[in-house]
N, C-alpha and C positions, 0 to 999 in steps of 0.2 A: 392557696396562693399560687402554687405551681400550675394549676389548671388555668388560671387567668393569664399567666404568662404564655402558655401554649396557644392561646386563641387570639393573640394580637396579630394584626395584619403583617407586621414585620416578621414574626415567627412563622406565619403561614408560608411566606416566601422561602423559608429555610426547610420546609418539608421536602423529603426526597421525591415524592410524587409530583411536586411542583417545579422540579428542576429540568432544564433542557440537557444539561451535561450528562446526567446519568443514563437516560435512554440512548444517547449517542455513544457513550462509552460502552454500554452493554451490547448494543447492536454491533459496534465495531469488533468487540471481542467474539461475539457469536458468529459474525460473518467470517471473520478470519478462521474460526474453528470449522465452519462449513467448508472452507477451501481445503482444509488439511487432508482429507482422504484423497482428493484429486491430485494434490501436490506431492503427497507421500509416494504415490505411484510413479512420479517422475523424479523422486529423490530431491525435491525442491522445498525450501522453506518459503513462507509467504513473502518476506522481504526479497529473496532471490527472484521470486516470480515477478515482483514489481520491477526489479532491475531488468529482467528479461523483456517485460512489456515495452520498456523504453528502447532497449537495444534491438528488438525485432522491428521497431519503427525506424530507428536511426542508424543501425549497424555499428556505430561507434560514438561515444560521448566521453567528455572528461568527467572525472570524479565530481568536480564542482557542479557541472550541469546535471548529473544524476542526483546529487544532493539537493539542488535547488528544486528539481521536479518532484522528488519524493519527500521533501522537507526533512531530510536527514543530514547530520553533520558528517564530516570525513572520519571522525573517530568511530562512528557507527558503521560507516560504509566500508572503510579499509579492510577490517577483518572479514567482512562478508564477501567483498570482492576477491580477497586472497583465497578464500575457500572455493569460490567459483573458478578461480584461475587454476587451483590445484586439481579440480575436476576436469580441467581442459575445456571449459565452457566459454571462457573469455580470456583475452590477453590483457595485460597491464603494461603499458609502455610510456615512458616519458615523452611528452610532446616535443618534437625537435625544434619547434618555434618558441617554446616556453618551457624550460627545464623544471619549473615549479609545478607544472600541470601534468597529470597522469591521464592518459587516454585509455579507456576501456573499449576493447574491440570484441566483437562477436566471433567466436571460432566455430568451425563446422559442427562440433558436438552440441554447442549451444543453439546453433541455428536449427539443428535437427529436432530439438525439444519443442520448437514452435508447432510442428505438425501434430505432436502428441498433446500439446496444450490447447489446441484449437477448440476442443469441445468443452473446456472448463467454463467459459462464460455462459454457455447455454445450459450446462448442468446446474450452475448456480441459479440462473434465472428460473429453471424448473423447480429447484428446491425452495425458492422463495415464493412460488405460486404467484408470480407477477407477470402481467402482460408486458410486452415490449414498450408499450405506451406508458404504463405505470412506472416501469423501470427508468425510462428516459426522463419523465417528470421528476422523479425522486432524485436522480443523479443531477439534474439541472439545479434543483433546489439546494442540494448539498454542496455543489460547486459554488453557488452564490454565497452560501454561508461561509465556506472555506475562504473565498476571496475577501470577504469582509473581515475575516480574522487574521489574514496574512498581510 
């Protein structure tokens, strides 16, 4: 009786190999792990690296803007940003125009990390054995999926 239950179309959809969520979850974990040696050399965590990617583009952003871009809440971001401030990579200041808002600014030590991090994307691309075209196509597809889910 158990064998017949396992072969129904409904149960086939519940097989791990038939899921989209698991390979995405596993790839996310493994890709984050692939970044670790490069980030460790800079004394960065992966979430700190993501914050820096935004700040290297914008120079300063509010906690809310960072959270919206990275899909993280302020409860997650605040301790992370405090540690970055302690390392003198960023400054945290109340927005003079809105006291409820905290502006995160890039300090010279944080800016200096950018030059050291420049090679990380290329190192990851090499590790993935992907051409720039394949990488761009995959990133586009993932961004489309992300936009459908948010």
